[in-house]
C-alpha positions, 0 to 999 in steps of 0.5 A: 303595879301602881294605878295611874294618877288622874288630875282633874282640871277645871278649864275656864278659858275666859275671853279674848285670846284666853281660849286661844292660848289655853287650848295650847296649854291643854295640848301641852298638858296632854302631851306631857302626861302621854310622854310620862305615862304615870299620870293623866289629866281629865279636863272639864270646860266651863264657858264662864267669863264676860261673854257669859256675863253679857248673856246671863248677867253673871260671870259664873253661875250661882253654884259655880264655886260648888262645881269647881270644888271637886277639881284638883286645879283650875286652869284660867285664861284671860278675863276681860271685855270692853263691854263689861266694867273691870270691877265686875269681871275681876270681882265676880270671877277671879277674886271670887275664886281666889277668896272662896278657895282661900288661895292665899299665896300668889306666886309670880316668877320674874326671870329673864329666860335665855333668848330674851334680850335684857330690857334693862341696859347693863343688866345681865340675864342672871341678875333678873331671877326672883320669885314674888310671893304675894298675899292673895286673899285679903289686904287692899283687895278685900273689897270693903268700904263705903260710897257715901252721898253719891253725886253730891258735892260732899261725896265720900269714898272709903276703901278699907284694907284688911290685914289679919294676923292669920292672913299676914303671918301665913303668907310671910311664913310661906315665904320664909319656908321657900327662902330656906328651902331654896337657900335664898334671901328674902325681901319684904316690901311695905310702906310703913312710913305712910300706911301707919296701921296696915304696913306697920303691922306687916313689918311687925309680923315679918320681924316676929316670924324672922326670929324663927328663921335665923338662917334666912338673910332678910331685907326690907324696903319701902315699895317706892324704893323697891320699884327703883331698885328693881330697875337699877339693881334687880339682882338684889331680889331673890324671894320677895314677899309683899301685900296684895296691891304692892305685889300686883303692881310690882310683878307687872313691873317685873314682867316688863323687865323680864321680857313682857306680859306675854311671858308672865304667869301666875299661880294662886295657891291653897298650900294645904290643898283643902281647895283647888289652886288656880294657874293662869297667864296674866297678860289679859284678854288682849281684845285687839288681837283676839281671833287673829291667831297670833297670841303668844302662848308662852305665858300659858306654858309657864303656867303649865310648868307651875301646875306641874310643880304643884302636882310634884312633877318637878322634872316635867315642870323644868322640862317645859321651861327648858324647851321654852328657852330653846325656842326663844334662843333659836327663834325659829318658831315664835309669835310676832310679839317676840319677833317671829312670824308663827301663829299661836297654834304653830308655836304650840305644835313646836312646843309639843314636838320638842317635848316629845324628842326627849324620853319621859322621866 
């Protein structure tokens, strides 16, 4: 008899609505494991984030990364507080983890689920179904630059972007492998006409790698044109690969055309599994509704689905998305942002009830 697989999960619930939605995600993961019986999850909770910063002057302890290193995955809630500057909350927790654990692939699905009204006129649900593969470890978010002569009339700010051969090629190759596996087209998005070093280099590497994948049909767009086509003709995009900054912006546009930020999730992957990967709802901490019990946990459920995929539990990953769609279609138990009247925990309980109605795989 095979020993049960135990996945060790570090939970950083974060700020605002983060703890509320992550609690529902943890409940869902426990339920899936109970229903399956072949694996289980072991959760360790870390109280890091903006509240921790206000008390300790740091977003995480000095040895925080050492503490996280032993886990199989990280489950991250929302991070952000009006009392803490965004550049601190972002750079001293989220980006530290992404960079320190070499989570160089950011996966953001942009898919219009059944039951969600198409936000775009004359666009069908089937036309909004794309996967963004965003370079996640360098590029425009490398954090390098200079701030000279602060407060003086000749003040100068220099923000550097870093595009290494290794960093650029590996994320592009990951995108080609994904497109080949799923038999889909691959679109590269850049801005070489204006960024005459970084994006010219990006395009060059994309062309070089493409020669190794003659079976993958490719397209290339400038980021401004891609933004327009995502609204006017989203069906032309299937797998998309792009840089850190462009991926960040375009995936939020993707959330807007696929039902809103309450349905948006992201995976930060170290594909080699040398370090833990991280999974998160990306809607933000929403301090205006924190504590009211009305936060939408669907983005967290989608992050759970991504985590299950990462652990090669593909059938359960699909099952989670299928149940989400049935709930969106029948509209019996939804939070107010989706037109319902249910609380966060009520939505979570309904999700678990429906998961349990089907025998384990």
